[in-house]
N, CA, C and O atoms as a Tinker XYZ file with bonds, in Angstrom:
   384  protein
     1  N    -11.385000   45.381000  302.807000    73     2
     2  CA   -12.027000   46.228000  301.837000    64     1     3
     3  C    -13.208000   45.544000  301.167000    63     2     4     5
     4  O    -14.283000   46.135000  301.058000    81     3
     5  N    -13.026000   44.319000  300.719000    73     3     6
     6  CA   -14.091000   43.607000  300.034000    64     5     7
     7  C    -15.255000   43.328000  300.974000    63     6     8     9
     8  O    -16.410000   43.352000  300.547000    81     7
     9  N    -14.978000   43.067000  302.229000    73     7    10
    10  CA   -16.057000   42.789000  303.175000    64     9    11
    11  C    -16.902000   44.036000  303.411000    63    10    12    13
    12  O    -18.110000   43.930000  303.623000    81    11
    13  N    -16.285000   45.217000  303.377000    73    11    14
    14  CA   -17.032000   46.465000  303.525000    64    13    15
    15  C    -17.922000   46.714000  302.316000    63    14    16    17
    16  O    -19.045000   47.194000  302.472000    81    15
    17  N    -17.449000   46.401000  301.123000    73    15    18
    18  CA   -18.233000   46.586000  299.903000    64    17    19
    19  C    -19.396000   45.610000  299.848000    63    18    20    21
    20  O    -20.485000   45.964000  299.396000    81    19
    21  N    -19.176000   44.399000  300.299000    73    19    22
    22  CA   -20.240000   43.392000  300.275000    64    21    23
    23  C    -21.366000   43.767000  301.240000    63    22    24    25
    24  O    -22.522000   43.424000  300.995000    81    23
    25  N    -21.058000   44.441000  302.294000    73    23    26
    26  CA   -22.084000   44.834000  303.258000    64    25    27
    27  C    -23.015000   45.883000  302.674000    63    26    28    29
    28  O    -24.157000   45.997000  303.118000    81    27
    29  N    -22.560000   46.654000  301.689000    73    27    30
    30  CA   -23.377000   47.698000  301.088000    64    29    31
    31  C    -24.077000   47.253000  299.814000    63    30    32    33
    32  O    -24.860000   48.016000  299.249000    81    31
    33  N    -23.818000   46.051000  299.354000    73    31    34
    34  CA   -24.396000   45.598000  298.088000    64    33    35
    35  C    -25.849000   45.158000  298.280000    63    34    36    37
    36  O    -26.285000   44.860000  299.392000    81    35
    37  N    -26.592000   45.127000  297.153000    73    35    38
    38  CA   -27.977000   44.670000  297.182000    64    37    39
    39  C    -28.071000   43.319000  296.493000    63    38    40    41
    40  O    -27.256000   42.990000  295.631000    81    39
    41  N    -29.065000   42.547000  296.879000    73    39    42
    42  CA   -29.296000   41.261000  296.241000    64    41    43
    43  C    -30.781000   40.977000  296.255000    63    42    44    45
    44  O    -31.521000   41.556000  297.050000    81    43
    45  N    -31.225000   40.083000  295.374000    73    43    46
    46  CA   -32.637000   39.732000  295.236000    64    45    47
    47  C    -32.815000   38.261000  295.552000    63    46    48    49
    48  O    -32.036000   37.420000  295.103000    81    47
    49  N    -33.845000   37.953000  296.328000    73    47    50
    50  CA   -34.146000   36.573000  296.685000    64    49    51
    51  C    -35.526000   36.254000  296.152000    63    50    52    53
    52  O    -36.462000   37.029000  296.350000    81    51
    53  N    -35.668000   35.122000  295.476000    73    51    54
    54  CA   -36.955000   34.665000  294.959000    64    53    55
    55  C    -37.281000   33.338000  295.618000    63    54    56    57
    56  O    -36.535000   32.371000  295.464000    81    55
    57  N    -38.376000   33.277000  296.345000    73    55    58
    58  CA   -38.778000   32.051000  297.050000    64    57    59
    59  C    -39.861000   31.337000  296.259000    63    58    60    61
    60  O    -40.835000   31.947000  295.818000    81    59
    61  N    -39.670000   30.005000  296.085000    73    59    62
    62  CA   -40.623000   29.172000  295.350000    64    61    63
    63  C    -40.977000   27.966000  296.221000    63    62    64    65
    64  O    -40.106000   27.427000  296.904000    81    63
    65  N    -42.243000   27.536000  296.208000    73    63    66
    66  CA   -42.559000   26.294000  296.916000    64    65    67
    67  C    -41.867000   25.111000  296.239000    63    66    68    69
    68  O    -41.511000   25.189000  295.064000    81    67
    69  N    -41.677000   24.022000  296.977000    73    67    70
    70  CA   -41.018000   22.843000  296.419000    64    69    71
    71  C    -41.847000   22.261000  295.289000    63    70    72    73
    72  O    -43.073000   22.199000  295.373000    81    71
    73  N    -41.182000   21.844000  294.249000    73    71    74
    74  CA   -41.852000   21.181000  293.140000    64    73    75
    75  C    -42.407000   22.133000  292.087000    63    74    76    77
    76  O    -42.934000   21.670000  291.076000    81    75
    77  N    -42.311000   23.418000  292.283000    73    75    78
    78  CA   -42.815000   24.383000  291.308000    64    77    79
    79  C    -41.622000   24.957000  290.551000    63    78    80    81
    80  O    -40.691000   25.497000  291.150000    81    79
    81  N    -41.665000   24.834000  289.249000    73    79    82
    82  CA   -40.574000   25.360000  288.432000    64    81    83
    83  C    -40.750000   26.865000  288.254000    63    82    84    85
    84  O    -41.871000   27.366000  288.154000    81    83
    85  N    -39.653000   27.559000  288.218000    73    83    86
    86  CA   -39.706000   29.009000  288.012000    64    85    87
    87  C    -40.162000   29.293000  286.584000    63    86    88    89
    88  O    -39.721000   28.640000  285.639000    81    87
    89  N    -41.034000   30.258000  286.444000    73    87    90
    90  CA   -41.557000   30.625000  285.130000    64    89    91
    91  C    -40.583000   31.599000  284.479000    63    90    92    93
    92  O    -40.297000   32.668000  285.019000    81    91
    93  N    -40.085000   31.216000  283.328000    73    91    94
    94  CA   -39.184000   32.069000  282.583000    64    93    95
    95  C    -40.007000   32.982000  281.666000    63    94    96    97
    96  O    -40.903000   32.498000  280.974000    81    95
    97  N    -39.726000   34.281000  281.645000    73    95    98
    98  CA   -40.473000   35.167000  280.745000    64    97    99
    99  C    -40.147000   34.837000  279.290000    63    98   100   101
   100  O    -39.008000   34.518000  278.950000    81    99
   101  N    -41.175000   34.920000  278.437000    73    99   102
   102  CA   -40.997000   34.664000  277.008000    64   101   103
   103  C    -40.225000   35.819000  276.381000    63   102   104   105
   104  O    -40.431000   36.987000  276.712000    81   103
   105  N    -39.350000   35.463000  275.484000    73   103   106
   106  CA   -38.652000   36.497000  274.739000    64   105   107
   107  C    -39.329000   36.642000  273.389000    63   106   108   109
   108  O    -39.471000   35.670000  272.647000    81   107
   109  N    -39.744000   37.862000  273.074000    73   107   110
   110  CA   -40.451000   38.135000  271.831000    64   109   111
   111  C    -39.561000   38.971000  270.928000    63   110   112   113
   112  O    -38.995000   39.976000  271.357000    81   111
   113  N    -39.444000   38.559000  269.700000    73   111   114
   114  CA   -38.605000   39.318000  268.771000    64   113   115
   115  C    -39.238000   39.431000  267.394000    63   114   116   117
   116  O    -38.538000   39.788000  266.447000    81   115
   117  N    -40.497000   39.153000  267.235000    73   115   118
   118  CA   -41.083000   39.128000  265.904000    64   117   119
   119  C    -41.915000   40.345000  265.575000    63   118   120   121
   120  O    -42.035000   41.280000  266.367000    81   119
   121  N    -42.492000   40.308000  264.376000    73   119   122
   122  CA   -43.326000   41.397000  263.882000    64   121   123
   123  C    -44.574000   41.566000  264.743000    63   122   124   125
   124  O    -44.967000   42.686000  265.068000    81   123
   125  N    -45.184000   40.456000  265.105000    73   123   126
   126  CA   -46.425000   40.519000  265.897000    64   125   127
   127  C    -46.146000   41.135000  267.262000    63   126   128   129
   128  O    -46.971000   41.879000  267.793000    81   127
   129  N    -44.997000   40.828000  267.822000    73   127   130
   130  CA   -44.664000   41.406000  269.120000    64   129   131
   131  C    -44.444000   42.916000  269.007000    63   130   132   133
   132  O    -44.831000   43.671000  269.900000    81   131
   133  N    -43.824000   43.354000  267.914000    73   131   134
   134  CA   -43.674000   44.787000  267.685000    64   133   135
   135  C    -45.013000   45.468000  267.494000    63   134   136   137
   136  O    -45.233000   46.582000  267.969000    81   135
   137  N    -45.916000   44.776000  266.782000    73   135   138
   138  CA   -47.251000   45.309000  266.565000    64   137   139
   139  C    -48.015000   45.427000  267.887000    63   138   140   141
   140  O    -48.705000   46.418000  268.127000    81   139
   141  N    -47.885000   44.417000  268.733000    73   139   142
   142  CA   -48.538000   44.480000  270.043000    64   141   143
   143  C    -47.952000   45.596000  270.902000    63   142   144   145
   144  O    -48.682000   46.276000  271.623000    81   143
   145  N    -46.637000   45.784000  270.826000    73   143   146
   146  CA   -46.016000   46.881000  271.571000    64   145   147
   147  C    -46.519000   48.237000  271.098000    63   146   148   149
   148  O    -46.775000   49.129000  271.906000    81   147
   149  N    -46.659000   48.386000  269.790000    73   147   150
   150  CA   -47.204000   49.635000  269.245000    64   149   151
   151  C    -48.641000   49.861000  269.661000    63   150   152   153
   152  O    -49.045000   50.985000  269.960000    81   151
   153  N    -49.410000   48.783000  269.678000    73   151   154
   154  CA   -50.820000   48.887000  270.087000    64   153   155
   155  C    -50.918000   49.339000  271.539000    63   154   156   157
   156  O    -51.748000   50.182000  271.879000    81   155
   157  N    -50.069000   48.776000  272.392000    73   155   158
   158  CA   -50.080000   49.171000  273.802000    64   157   159
   159  C    -49.622000   50.627000  273.968000    63   158   160   161
   160  O    -50.138000   51.352000  274.819000    81   159
   161  N    -48.651000   51.047000  273.150000    73   159   162
   162  CA   -48.203000   52.443000  273.204000    64   161   163
   163  C    -49.310000   53.387000  272.754000    63   162   164   165
   164  O    -49.478000   54.463000  273.326000    81   163
   165  N    -50.072000   52.987000  271.725000    73   163   166
   166  CA   -51.195000   53.809000  271.269000    64   165   167
   167  C    -52.246000   53.939000  272.371000    63   166   168   169
   168  O    -52.788000   55.021000  272.595000    81   167
   169  N    -52.524000   52.847000  273.045000    73   167   170
   170  CA   -53.493000   52.886000  274.152000    64   169   171
   171  C    -53.017000   53.778000  275.282000    63   170   172   173
   172  O    -53.805000   54.525000  275.864000    81   171
   173  N    -51.725000   53.704000  275.598000    73   171   174
   174  CA   -51.186000   54.548000  276.666000    64   173   175
   175  C    -51.236000   56.020000  276.265000    63   174   176   177
   176  O    -51.535000   56.877000  277.096000    81   175
   177  N    -50.946000   56.319000  275.000000    73   175   178
   178  CA   -51.015000   57.709000  274.521000    64   177   179
   179  C    -52.442000   58.237000  274.573000    63   178   180   181
   180  O    -52.670000   59.384000  274.955000    81   179
   181  N    -53.395000   57.406000  274.191000    73   179   182
   182  CA   -54.803000   57.818000  274.248000    64   181   183
   183  C    -55.220000   58.074000  275.696000    63   182   184   185
   184  O    -55.968000   59.011000  275.973000    81   183
   185  N    -54.743000   57.255000  276.600000    73   183   186
   186  CA   -55.075000   57.441000  278.021000    64   185   187
   187  C    -54.526000   58.775000  278.531000    63   186   188   189
   188  O    -55.203000   59.484000  279.276000    81   187
   189  N    -53.299000   59.112000  278.129000    73   187   190
   190  CA   -52.701000   60.392000  278.533000    64   189   191
   191  C    -53.492000   61.556000  277.942000    63   190   192   193
   192  O    -53.754000   62.545000  278.626000    81   191
   193  N    -53.871000   61.436000  276.664000    73   191   194
   194  CA   -54.629000   62.502000  276.009000    64   193   195
   195  C    -55.976000   62.736000  276.697000    63   194   196   197
   196  O    -56.373000   63.878000  276.928000    81   195
   197  N    -56.666000   61.653000  277.019000    73   195   198
   198  CA   -57.964000   61.776000  277.698000    64   197   199
   199  C    -57.776000   62.375000  279.089000    63   198   200   201
   200  O    -58.617000   63.152000  279.542000    81   199
   201  N    -56.699000   62.030000  279.764000    73   199   202
   202  CA   -56.432000   62.590000  281.086000    64   201   203
   203  C    -56.185000   64.092000  281.002000    63   202   204   205
   204  O    -56.685000   64.850000  281.833000    81   203
   205  N    -55.418000   64.526000  280.007000    73   203   206
   206  CA   -55.142000   65.960000  279.838000    64   205   207
   207  C    -56.427000   66.719000  279.507000    63   206   208   209
   208  O    -56.671000   67.793000  280.056000    81   207
   209  N    -57.242000   66.170000  278.618000    73   207   210
   210  CA   -58.512000   66.820000  278.269000    64   209   211
   211  C    -59.403000   66.908000  279.507000    63   210   212   213
   212  O    -60.047000   67.931000  279.738000    81   211
   213  N    -59.441000   65.848000  280.295000    73   211   214
   214  CA   -60.237000   65.871000  281.522000    64   213   215
   215  C    -59.736000   66.897000  282.519000    63   214   216   217
   216  O    -60.530000   67.505000  283.237000    81   215
   217  N    -58.423000   67.098000  282.570000    73   215   218
   218  CA   -57.870000   68.083000  283.495000    64   217   219
   219  C    -58.148000   69.511000  283.026000    63   218   220   221
   220  O    -58.341000   70.404000  283.851000    81   219
   221  N    -58.170000   69.737000  281.703000    73   219   222
   222  CA   -58.379000   71.083000  281.169000    64   221   223
   223  C    -59.852000   71.460000  281.017000    63   222   224   225
   224  O    -60.174000   72.641000  280.892000    81   223
   225  N    -60.735000   70.486000  281.026000    73   223   226
   226  CA   -62.155000   70.741000  280.801000    64   225   227
   227  C    -62.772000   71.723000  281.796000    63   226   228   229
   228  O    -63.517000   72.602000  281.364000    81   227
   229  N    -62.512000   71.629000  283.091000    73   227   230
   230  CA   -63.105000   72.628000  284.003000    64   229   231
   231  C    -62.659000   74.052000  283.689000    63   230   232   233
   232  O    -63.448000   74.990000  283.809000    81   231
   233  N    -61.400000   74.221000  283.287000    73   231   234
   234  CA   -60.918000   75.561000  282.944000    64   233   235
   235  C    -61.579000   76.063000  281.661000    63   234   236   237
   236  O    -61.905000   77.245000  281.554000    81   235
   237  N    -61.775000   75.181000  280.700000    73   235   238
   238  CA   -62.435000   75.567000  279.454000    64   237   239
   239  C    -63.869000   75.999000  279.714000    63   238   240   241
   240  O    -64.342000   76.969000  279.121000    81   239
   241  N    -64.558000   75.297000  280.587000    73   239   242
   242  CA   -65.937000   75.669000  280.927000    64   241   243
   243  C    -65.958000   77.027000  281.618000    63   242   244   245
   244  O    -66.816000   77.858000  281.320000    81   243
   245  N    -65.032000   77.259000  282.527000    73   243   246
   246  CA   -64.969000   78.543000  283.225000    64   245   247
   247  C    -64.707000   79.690000  282.250000    63   246   248   249
   248  O    -65.368000   80.726000  282.321000    81   247
   249  N    -63.744000   79.512000  281.337000    73   247   250
   250  CA   -63.459000   80.544000  280.351000    64   249   251
   251  C    -64.655000   80.777000  279.440000    63   250   252   253
   252  O    -64.938000   81.920000  279.081000    81   251
   253  N    -65.358000   79.723000  279.062000    73   251   254
   254  CA   -66.532000   79.873000  278.199000    64   253   255
   255  C    -67.623000   80.656000  278.927000    63   254   256   257
   256  O    -68.288000   81.496000  278.322000    81   255
   257  N    -67.812000   80.387000  280.216000    73   255   258
   258  CA   -68.842000   81.103000  280.976000    64   257   259
   259  C    -68.513000   82.586000  281.125000    63   258   260   261
   260  O    -69.419000   83.406000  281.267000    81   259
   261  N    -67.250000   82.934000  281.094000    73   259   262
   262  CA   -66.852000   84.337000  281.232000    64   261   263
   263  C    -66.750000   85.007000  279.869000    63   262   264   265
   264  O    -67.231000   86.127000  279.696000    81   263
   265  N    -66.126000   84.336000  278.894000    73   263   266
   266  CA   -65.833000   84.982000  277.619000    64   265   267
   267  C    -67.032000   85.105000  276.685000    63   266   268   269
   268  O    -67.143000   86.098000  275.966000    81   267
   269  N    -67.925000   84.130000  276.677000    73   267   270
   270  CA   -69.064000   84.194000  275.756000    64   269   271
   271  C    -69.950000   85.408000  276.058000    63   270   272   273
   272  O    -70.266000   86.152000  275.130000    81   271
   273  N    -70.361000   85.643000  277.294000    73   271   274
   274  CA   -71.158000   86.860000  277.546000    64   273   275
   275  C    -70.376000   88.144000  277.256000    63   274   276   277
   276  O    -70.954000   89.128000  276.794000    81   275
   277  N    -69.081000   88.140000  277.520000    73   275   278
   278  CA   -68.268000   89.318000  277.251000    64   277   279
   279  C    -68.226000   89.628000  275.755000    63   278   280   281
   280  O    -68.348000   90.790000  275.366000    81   279
   281  N    -68.059000   88.629000  274.928000    73   279   282
   282  CA   -68.040000   88.823000  273.472000    64   281   283
   283  C    -69.397000   89.310000  272.981000    63   282   284   285
   284  O    -69.460000   90.181000  272.113000    81   283
   285  N    -70.474000   88.769000  273.515000    73   283   286
   286  CA   -71.822000   89.193000  273.105000    64   285   287
   287  C    -72.039000   90.665000  273.449000    63   286   288   289
   288  O    -72.566000   91.419000  272.631000    81   287
   289  N    -71.644000   91.075000  274.637000    73   287   290
   290  CA   -71.822000   92.477000  275.047000    64   289   291
   291  C    -70.985000   93.402000  274.172000    63   290   292   293
   292  O    -71.468000   94.450000  273.744000    81   291
   293  N    -69.746000   93.030000  273.903000    73   291   294
   294  CA   -68.892000   93.888000  273.083000    64   293   295
   295  C    -69.403000   93.992000  271.650000    63   294   296   297
   296  O    -69.300000   95.062000  271.051000    81   295
   297  N    -69.935000   92.951000  271.094000    73   295   298
   298  CA   -70.485000   93.011000  269.736000    64   297   299
   299  C    -71.737000   93.874000  269.678000    63   298   300   301
   300  O    -71.951000   94.593000  268.702000    81   299
   301  N    -72.559000   93.808000  270.708000    73   299   302
   302  CA   -73.760000   94.654000  270.727000    64   301   303
   303  C    -73.379000   96.124000  270.815000    63   302   304   305
   304  O    -73.999000   96.972000  270.173000    81   303
   305  N    -72.360000   96.425000  271.608000    73   303   306
   306  CA   -71.915000   97.820000  271.715000    64   305   307
   307  C    -71.368000   98.313000  270.383000    63   306   308   309
   308  O    -71.622000   99.451000  269.987000    81   307
   309  N    -70.622000   97.468000  269.697000    73   307   310
   310  CA   -70.050000   97.857000  268.415000    64   309   311
   311  C    -71.146000   98.044000  267.368000    63   310   312   313
   312  O    -71.011000   98.897000  266.491000    81   311
   313  N    -72.214000   97.278000  267.439000    73   311   314
   314  CA   -73.306000   97.411000  266.471000    64   313   315
   315  C    -74.110000   98.693000  266.724000    63   314   316   317
   316  O    -74.661000   99.259000  265.780000    81   315
   317  N    -74.190000   99.159000  267.965000    73   315   318
   318  CA   -74.954000  100.372000  268.279000    64   317   319
   319  C    -74.205000  101.639000  267.889000    63   318   320   321
   320  O    -74.829000  102.674000  267.656000    81   319
   321  N    -72.910000  101.577000  267.814000    73   319   322
   322  CA   -72.114000  102.742000  267.483000    64   321   323
   323  C    -72.376000  103.152000  266.042000    63   322   324   325
   324  O    -72.320000  102.306000  265.150000    81   323
   325  N    -72.659000  104.418000  265.790000    73   323   326
   326  CA   -72.889000  104.839000  264.402000    64   325   327
   327  C    -71.580000  104.800000  263.620000    63   326   328   329
   328  O    -70.492000  104.990000  264.163000    81   327
   329  N    -71.731000  104.550000  262.336000    73   327   330
   330  CA   -70.560000  104.522000  261.462000    64   329   331
   331  C    -70.009000  105.936000  261.333000    63   330   332   333
   332  O    -70.788000  106.889000  261.318000    81   331
   333  N    -68.704000  106.101000  261.241000    73   331   334
   334  CA   -68.145000  107.458000  261.107000    64   333   335
   335  C    -68.550000  108.069000  259.764000    63   334   336   337
   336  O    -68.513000  107.421000  258.718000    81   335
   337  N    -68.937000  109.338000  259.840000    73   335   338
   338  CA   -69.368000  110.054000  258.644000    64   337   339
   339  C    -68.145000  110.685000  258.001000    63   338   340   341
   340  O    -67.385000  111.388000  258.668000    81   339
   341  N    -67.947000  110.439000  256.702000    73   339   342
   342  CA   -66.776000  111.074000  256.064000    64   341   343
   343  C    -66.970000  112.580000  256.011000    63   342   344   345
   344  O    -68.064000  113.079000  255.750000    81   343
   345  N    -65.918000  113.263000  256.257000    73   343   346
   346  CA   -66.001000  114.730000  256.237000    64   345   347
   347  C    -66.053000  115.221000  254.808000    63   346   348   349
   348  O    -65.305000  114.764000  253.944000    81   347
   349  N    -66.969000  116.181000  254.572000    73   347   350
   350  CA   -67.110000  116.734000  253.224000    64   349   351
   351  C    -66.331000  118.032000  253.150000    63   350   352   353
   352  O    -66.061000  118.675000  254.165000    81   351
   353  N    -65.987000  118.392000  251.972000    73   351   354
   354  CA   -65.268000  119.644000  251.806000    64   353   355
   355  C    -63.798000  119.425000  251.623000    63   354   356   357
   356  O    -63.090000  120.369000  251.272000    81   355
   357  N    -63.287000  118.212000  251.845000    73   355   358
   358  CA   -61.882000  117.966000  251.593000    64   357   359
   359  C    -61.699000  117.737000  250.111000    63   358   360   361
   360  O    -62.518000  117.064000  249.486000    81   359
   361  N    -60.648000  118.278000  249.539000    73   359   362
   362  CA   -60.454000  118.059000  248.101000    64   361   363
   363  C    -60.092000  116.600000  247.811000    63   362   364   365
   364  O    -59.463000  115.926000  248.628000    81   363
   365  N    -60.493000  116.140000  246.659000    73   363   366
   366  CA   -60.189000  114.790000  246.235000    64   365   367
   367  C    -58.710000  114.721000  245.853000    63   366   368   369
   368  O    -58.089000  115.726000  245.506000    81   367
   369  N    -58.180000  113.535000  245.927000    73   367   370
   370  CA   -56.771000  113.362000  245.578000    64   369   371
   371  C    -56.611000  113.573000  244.069000    63   370   372   373
   372  O    -57.470000  113.142000  243.300000    81   371
   373  N    -55.550000  114.214000  243.639000    73   371   374
   374  CA   -55.343000  114.439000  242.207000    64   373   375
   375  C    -55.071000  113.100000  241.503000    63   374   376   377
   376  O    -54.483000  112.191000  242.089000    81   375
   377  N    -55.502000  112.994000  240.258000    73   375   378
   378  CA   -55.255000  111.728000  239.531000    64   377   379
   379  C    -53.769000  111.559000  239.271000    63   378   380   381
   380  O    -53.029000  112.526000  239.089000    81   379
   381  N    -53.380000  110.363000  239.262000    73   379   382
   382  CA   -51.949000  110.066000  239.058000    64   381   383
   383  C    -51.647000  109.794000  237.638000    63   382   384
   384  O    -50.497000  109.528000  237.291000    81   383
């Protein structure tokens, strides 16, 4: 049973030339390290935001090219329409 499980297991091998010591990663636990982590997170968030804006920009330009002339035409039509004339001859509302 154990030999079957060992055949399916994974392992990692790290090869180093002779005489070279393995570099141990630094462990950071201080305020400055937290500040650096926040700074990197801010940079990553800004990168995502710029990417989203870049992806949406072609659609915004297309909508602007279609909607701006449409709004101009509709406003001109509304300005040409005469204002409705109130009908005369209707009695005024009685005072309350």
